[in-house]
C-alpha distance (Angstrom), angle and dihedral (degrees) to the residues before:
residue distance angle dihedral
M1 . . .
I2 3.77 . .
E3 3.81 92.7 .
D4 3.81 89.9 60.3
A5 3.81 92.5 47.7
V6 3.81 93.2 49.0
G7 3.79 91.0 46.5
K8 3.79 91.9 51.1
R9 3.80 89.9 48.9
I10 3.81 91.9 51.7
R11 3.81 90.8 49.4
E12 3.81 91.9 46.2
L13 3.80 93.2 51.8
R14 3.83 93.9 41.9
T15 3.78 94.4 50.5
A16 3.82 91.6 44.7
K17 3.82 85.8 61.9
C18 3.84 90.5 47.5
L19 3.80 92.0 -120.0
S20 3.78 123.8 152.6
Q21 3.79 116.2 -135.7
E22 3.78 88.9 -110.2
K23 3.81 95.1 52.8
F24 3.80 91.5 41.9
A25 3.81 92.3 51.0
E26 3.80 89.0 50.8
L27 3.82 91.2 51.7
C28 3.81 90.6 48.7
G29 3.79 95.1 45.4
L30 3.80 89.3 -123.7
D31 3.78 133.6 119.3
R32 3.80 117.4 -93.0
T33 3.80 91.8 -129.3
Y34 3.81 89.0 55.6
I35 3.81 90.3 53.3
T36 3.81 89.5 48.7
S37 3.79 92.8 51.3
L38 3.81 91.1 47.4
E39 3.79 92.7 50.4
N40 3.80 89.8 49.5
G41 3.81 92.2 51.5
K42 3.79 92.2 -116.3
R43 3.82 98.0 123.1
N44 3.74 140.3 47.7
I45 3.78 110.9 -123.1
A46 3.78 122.5 -131.0
I47 3.79 114.0 -132.5
V48 3.82 91.0 -122.8
N49 3.81 89.4 57.3
L50 3.78 91.5 46.7
E51 3.79 87.7 54.4
K52 3.82 89.7 52.5
I53 3.80 89.6 50.8
C54 3.80 92.5 49.4
N55 3.80 91.0 48.0
A56 3.81 91.0 51.3
L57 3.82 89.1 50.7
N58 3.82 92.4 44.8
I59 3.80 92.0 -125.0
T60 3.80 135.0 119.1
L61 3.78 125.2 -113.2
K62 3.80 86.6 -111.4
D63 3.80 90.0 56.5
F64 3.80 90.1 48.2
F65 3.79 92.4 55.2
D66 3.77 94.0 45.1
F67 3.80 92.2 107.7
K68 3.78 138.3 89.8
Y69 3.79 122.2 -121.4
């Protein structure tokens, strides 16, 4: 499912930057429990929140979706 693939991608990029979920959520301006549920494939992500995540990771949306699921 796409939710699982997006969640794995978020986790992969976050951990590559050595960020805890708590610190990452703070950088994104999102709740830590929301990040957790995204990474576990439990939630659909809104495009505005995906933009916040990409901004916190200093990557483009194109870079984010440069993966295979």
